[in-house]
C-alpha atoms as an extended CHARMM CRD file, in Angstrom:
* protein
*
        52  EXT
         1         1  UNK       CA             34.7880000000      130.3330000000      -41.0680000000  PROA      1               0.0000000000
         2         2  UNK       CA             35.2600000000      132.2600000000      -37.8190000000  PROA      2               0.0000000000
         3         3  UNK       CA             37.2570000000      134.9520000000      -39.6800000000  PROA      3               0.0000000000
         4         4  UNK       CA             34.4150000000      135.3590000000      -42.1170000000  PROA      4               0.0000000000
         5         5  UNK       CA             31.8800000000      135.6630000000      -39.2730000000  PROA      5               0.0000000000
         6         6  UNK       CA             34.0990000000      138.1730000000      -37.4550000000  PROA      6               0.0000000000
         7         7  UNK       CA             34.2980000000      140.2830000000      -40.6480000000  PROA      7               0.0000000000
         8         8  UNK       CA             37.5460000000      141.9380000000      -39.7390000000  PROA      8               0.0000000000
         9         9  UNK       CA             36.4020000000      142.9080000000      -36.2550000000  PROA      9               0.0000000000
        10        10  UNK       CA             33.1160000000      144.3780000000      -37.4530000000  PROA      10              0.0000000000
        11        11  UNK       CA             31.0700000000      141.1700000000      -37.2240000000  PROA      11              0.0000000000
        12        12  UNK       CA             29.0360000000      142.2210000000      -34.2050000000  PROA      12              0.0000000000
        13        13  UNK       CA             27.8930000000      145.3950000000      -35.9800000000  PROA      13              0.0000000000
        14        14  UNK       CA             27.2240000000      143.6450000000      -39.2910000000  PROA      14              0.0000000000
        15        15  UNK       CA             25.3040000000      140.6840000000      -37.8620000000  PROA      15              0.0000000000
        16        16  UNK       CA             23.2960000000      142.8170000000      -35.4390000000  PROA      16              0.0000000000
        17        17  UNK       CA             22.3730000000      145.0750000000      -38.3760000000  PROA      17              0.0000000000
        18        18  UNK       CA             21.1470000000      142.0490000000      -40.3200000000  PROA      18              0.0000000000
        19        19  UNK       CA             19.1880000000      140.9400000000      -37.2700000000  PROA      19              0.0000000000
        20        20  UNK       CA             17.5490000000      144.3330000000      -36.8310000000  PROA      20              0.0000000000
        21        21  UNK       CA             16.6540000000      144.4040000000      -40.5330000000  PROA      21              0.0000000000
        22        22  UNK       CA             15.0570000000      140.9560000000      -40.3020000000  PROA      22              0.0000000000
        23        23  UNK       CA             13.1030000000      142.0820000000      -37.2340000000  PROA      23              0.0000000000
        24        24  UNK       CA             11.9270000000      145.2610000000      -38.9890000000  PROA      24              0.0000000000
        25        25  UNK       CA             10.7730000000      143.2680000000      -42.0250000000  PROA      25              0.0000000000
        26        26  UNK       CA              8.9150000000      140.7910000000      -39.8150000000  PROA      26              0.0000000000
        27        27  UNK       CA              7.1700000000      143.6310000000      -37.9380000000  PROA      27              0.0000000000
        28        28  UNK       CA              6.2410000000      145.3200000000      -41.2200000000  PROA      28              0.0000000000
        29        29  UNK       CA              4.7670000000      142.1090000000      -42.6520000000  PROA      29              0.0000000000
        30        30  UNK       CA              2.7690000000      141.5210000000      -39.4670000000  PROA      30              0.0000000000
        31        31  UNK       CA              1.5240000000      145.1170000000      -39.5600000000  PROA      31              0.0000000000
        32        32  UNK       CA              0.5040000000      144.8620000000      -43.2220000000  PROA      32              0.0000000000
        33        33  UNK       CA             -1.4530000000      141.6720000000      -42.6020000000  PROA      33              0.0000000000
        34        34  UNK       CA             -3.2200000000      143.2530000000      -39.6470000000  PROA      34              0.0000000000
        35        35  UNK       CA             -4.1510000000      146.3880000000      -41.6070000000  PROA      35              0.0000000000
        36        36  UNK       CA             -5.3620000000      144.3170000000      -44.5630000000  PROA      36              0.0000000000
        37        37  UNK       CA             -7.5300000000      142.2190000000      -42.2600000000  PROA      37              0.0000000000
        38        38  UNK       CA             -9.0460000000      145.3330000000      -40.6820000000  PROA      38              0.0000000000
        39        39  UNK       CA             -9.6860000000      146.8710000000      -44.1070000000  PROA      39              0.0000000000
        40        40  UNK       CA            -11.4340000000      143.7230000000      -45.3310000000  PROA      40              0.0000000000
        41        41  UNK       CA            -13.5360000000      143.6090000000      -42.1860000000  PROA      41              0.0000000000
        42        42  UNK       CA            -14.5380000000      147.2460000000      -42.6670000000  PROA      42              0.0000000000
        43        43  UNK       CA            -15.5010000000      146.6180000000      -46.2970000000  PROA      43              0.0000000000
        44        44  UNK       CA            -17.6920000000      143.6890000000      -45.2620000000  PROA      44              0.0000000000
        45        45  UNK       CA            -19.3390000000      145.8540000000      -42.5950000000  PROA      45              0.0000000000
        46        46  UNK       CA            -20.0330000000      148.6060000000      -45.1360000000  PROA      46              0.0000000000
        47        47  UNK       CA            -21.5160000000      146.1020000000      -47.5780000000  PROA      47              0.0000000000
        48        48  UNK       CA            -23.7800000000      144.7130000000      -44.8640000000  PROA      48              0.0000000000
        49        49  UNK       CA            -24.8910000000      148.2220000000      -43.8500000000  PROA      49              0.0000000000
        50        50  UNK       CA            -25.6180000000      149.1270000000      -47.4620000000  PROA      50              0.0000000000
        51        51  UNK       CA            -27.6930000000      146.0110000000      -48.1120000000  PROA      51              0.0000000000
        52        52  UNK       CA            -29.6930000000      146.3350000000      -44.8950000000  PROA      52              0.0000000000
């Protein structure tokens, strides 16, 4: 198991790359949710302005 994790001496690079990818995906998902929430809020504000 430890040989597989070490990946022929390149384990630190490989696993840190996977970690950075997971972090980037998590940040992107958080950002998308935030932008979607702001867009929905803006649409609701425009609807309220239009009906007033």
